[in-house]
N, C-alpha and C positions, 0 to 999 in steps of 0.2 A: 334178240333183249329190248324190252322199252329200252324208249329212250330218255336221258337222265333228264328229268324236268328244271326248267330254268325255275331261280327266285320269283318267288309270287308275290304282288303285290298286297296293297290294302285293299282291293276291289274284291279277289280272290277269296283273303281272310274273312268277309261279311259276307259273302254268297254262299261260300262253301260250310261255313256256322249256321247260316238260316235253312239251308238243306238239311245238314247232319242231324239239328234238333229235331225238324220237320217231317223230314221224310227217310231218317237214318243213315249210315255211315254211305258214302260212295266206292265205286269200284274200279280201280285203275284198269286201262286197257294200251295192248302195244301203239295205236292210235295215237294216244297223248292224250283223248278225253277224258275224264270220270264219270264215269256212269250211275245216275241218280232215277230211281222212281221221279215220273215228274207229278208235280202237285195239283195241277189243271185234269187229268185225265187217270192219272194212276194212283189217286188218294184213298181210294174204297178198301182198302186194306184184305183186295184178293191178290191173288198170284200174278205176277207181270215180269217181262224181261223190261230191265230198266232202259226207260228212252228217253233221258234228259242228261245232255251231256254237257259238259262244263269244261272251259278250256283256257288258260292263262294265255296272252300272247303278251308280251315284255317290249314288244315294239311297239303298241299302240299304248304299255301300261292298264290294259284292259284284260276285264274274265269274260268272256261269250258265253252266252249261257244258248242252248239250240234243243229245243224238240224233235227230234227226227221222226215222232207225227204229227210234226206242223202244229202244235200249240203255239198260240202268239208269246212272242219273249215276254212282251210286258204282262202278261195275263200270267203268264210263271212268278214273275218275281213279285206280281201284286199278289198272287197265294201265299209268297212269304214273308209281306210284309214291308218290301223294297220296293225300289224305284231306280228308273232307265240308270240313273244318274250312278247309283251305286255299282253298277258296270265297270266304271274307269275310277282306277286308282287316282286323278284328277281331272278335272273339268278339260276337255280338248281346248287347244284352242283355236282362235276365229279366226280367219285372215279379212282384210281389208278387201274394197273391192279390187285392188290393182291387185290381186292375190298373195299379197307380202302377208307377213304374220303379225300379230298385234304382241306386241311385246309389254310385260308390267313398264318396263320404262325403256330410254332413250338414250342416243349415246350423249356422254359428257354427264350424263349422271343426271339428267331432265326428267323431269316426270313426264308419262305419256299420258295424252289426253285419256279424259276418260271415258270409255267405252262405255253404247248403251246398255239399260240394264237387258238383262237376260228376260225374255218373254216367258213368264209363267203361266203354264194352264188354268183353267179354273178348278179342276180337281184341285190341284198343286195348292194352289190360293185354298182352297178350301179344307183341306188336312193341315196347313201349314194356323190358319185360323182357329183352328179345331183343338189344334195341342197336343193332338195325342200320346200318350206315352208311349216308350217303349216298352211292348209287351212279351215276356217269356212266356213258354208254356210251364204252366202250374208242373210242381213234382208231383208226378201221381204216385209213385213208389214203384214198387213189383206188381204184374198181372197175379190175381189170386184165382182168378177162375176164366170158363172158355167166355164168347162174346156171345151175346143175343139178340137176336131179330125183335126190337123192340117196336117199329110201325115200318110200314109198305104202302107207299103210296105208286099206286099205278096209274098210269099215264095212255089216256084215249085219244081217237081221232072224234071227229066232231056226232059223226055216225054211232060211235059206243064201240069201236073196233078198238083192242090192248094194240098199243106199241112196247110200251116196256113198264118198267116199274124200277123204284126207288126202295134200298132196303136201308132203315137207320140200324145201326148196332152199336147196342153198349156193353163196354167187354170192364169186369170187375179190377180193380185196383186196391192199394191200402189206404190211399186216401183220395177215393171217389171213383168214376168211373170215364172211361176215356170213350170216345162217341168216335163214329165211323161213319160211312156209306160205302154202297158196293148196287151196281146196276146191273139189270137181267133185261133181255129185250124177248119180246114172247114171238115164236116164232109161225105161229100157226097151229101148232102140236104141242109145243113144250117150250120150257123157260130155258135160256141160254145167257149163260153171266156174258155182260160187256154192255157198250154203250147202246143206245138206240137214237133214233130222230129224231133233231133239236124240234123237239114241238114245246110252248106252255103248258104248263098243269092245268087241269080242271077246260080243257079247249069248250066245253058243254053249256059253260061259266059264260064264257068270253063272249062265246056266239050270241048267248041271249043281253045282254051288255050291250052289246052292237044295235042290237033290234031294238032294246026298249029305250037307247039312250042315257044308261046308268053308268056311272062312272066307275073304273077299274081301276084297283090298286096291286101294285108289283110289286113283291117283297121277296129278301132273299133266299128263302126255305119253304118247305111246306109244312114245318110246325106251323108258322106264321100266318101261312095262305090260312089254316085251318081255323087259327085265334078269330083271322079276319073274317071268314063264315059265319063264325059262331057271333060275332057282332051283327051279321045280318048284309057284309060289304062281300063284295063279287072281287076276289084277289087270283093271282096267278104267280107263277116263277119259273123260272127254268131247274132241272136238274144239273145236280152236284154246286148248287150254290154259285159264291162272287168268282167270278171272272170265265162264267161258262156261258151267259147270253150272247146271242150272236144277231145279226139280221134276219136269220129265219125264222125266229122265236116271233121278234118285231112284229114282221109280215102279218101274224095272226091277227094282231089288234089294229090294224086301219082300220080307219074310218070310228076307232070310236071316240067318245064325246072329249072325254077328261080320263087322263091316266095321270095318277099320283102313284109317284117312285118313294117306297121308302127304304131310304138308307142304316145298313145298321151302321153304327157309332164306329168303327175304325178303318183304317187306312183301307183293307181291301172292299170294306164295304161303300167307302164314300167311292171308289174308283168304279165298283158293279154297277154302282146308281147313274155315274154320270154317262158310262158306256148304255146302259139302257136308254138315259133319257136321251142320249144324242142319235141314238137308231129309230126314237119316235117322234121327235121335231117333226120330220115333214109326213108322218104318217095318221096323227091324230090329231085331234083341233086344241088339244092345247094340254100340257104336261106341266105338272110340280114333281120337285123335289124336296121332301120334306124328311122328318126324322122324329124316332119319341123323345118326348119330355122327362121321359125318367127310366133310364138302364141304356139297352144295346140296342135292343130291336124291337118291333112291334109288341111283341109277346112280352116283352119289360114292360114297356109302356103301359101296357093295359093292366099286367099286374101290380103297376104301382098306382091305381086308383083312376088313370088318366082315360078319356075320352076320345071318338078318332077325331074330334075338332080341333084337341087341344095339341095334335104334331104341331112341328116347331118348321120351319123353312131351313133349309139348307144353305148357308153363306156362299155365294159365287155358283152355288149348280141349280139355285132354284130361281130360274128366272123366266116366270109367266109371261106367255107369249100370246097374242091378241088371240081370241076364237074363229077359228077358221067357218064361214059358212053352211050352211045345212047343205047345200048344191056342193061345195066343195067336199064335204066329207062324203057325200052320196059318189060321188067320181071317185073317189080312192078305194071304195069299198071292195076286200077280193072279191073273187070269183066265189060266191057260196056252194057250187056246187062241187069243189072238191075237197071230199070228205075222208077218200081211202078208205 
């Protein structure tokens, strides 16, 4: 029989409530883990064996989040609109240099010395400055029809060979449409459902930008890439949106003169943009992190009547660096013979 679960704390309530809302109810197991679909790699609406485990540790007063397919914990939390600190019922006590625990007060009732302020990362500063509201997913009511693929985005190697595709699905409900995505890889003879190699979308356009010195826009999804293309810009993204960008994606932009990362105006969007920018800092001449002046993303920005030059810097994330020299960029160019 499964072992009785210890009382769970605040962190457990926050994390499991977010997972229940976004991924559906979890399933318990004899090992003490509650299993959920992973919001990073299993949110495509397809059939999966849940690979995300959640377990409460009363000794640490902490909720442990672990994707057994090795997705990063922080990426999982970002997909849920949460932070690492949400894994703790309370922030862990710090220790002094001599190993003793810092207490809020000392013996005799005297106040403890003020502790140094906690170091906050630029992305956390940006999120705090933006004052994003806590948003719940809208209640669309019951499903009223079958999901339909409304667009497909094919990912190719620079030589044109197909690697995979992302399919955008709309499912009708009483009060609107739910969107979802699923991936498929090309085996050379047929499509097989599942993920594919971490390459950016529209690699041929990226190669053109590297050859001509044009700037590259990195956005969160394929829809925004298409809108950028309609405006005459070169743009790219990674498959499956926020949280899925890796250093492998960044490798293909090495040597670009200027890259503009357009952040979606929400917590996952800021974290995604920060991650993209961090992987590009030492690979390209200049990195900017901008956002829509109107709405959430680049498509909303254009729909509101703004032009590309109207994008606004993201406070704390947009930290322009001096452009590197032409010689430096040439030295950092990838081997152009690798086209797969």
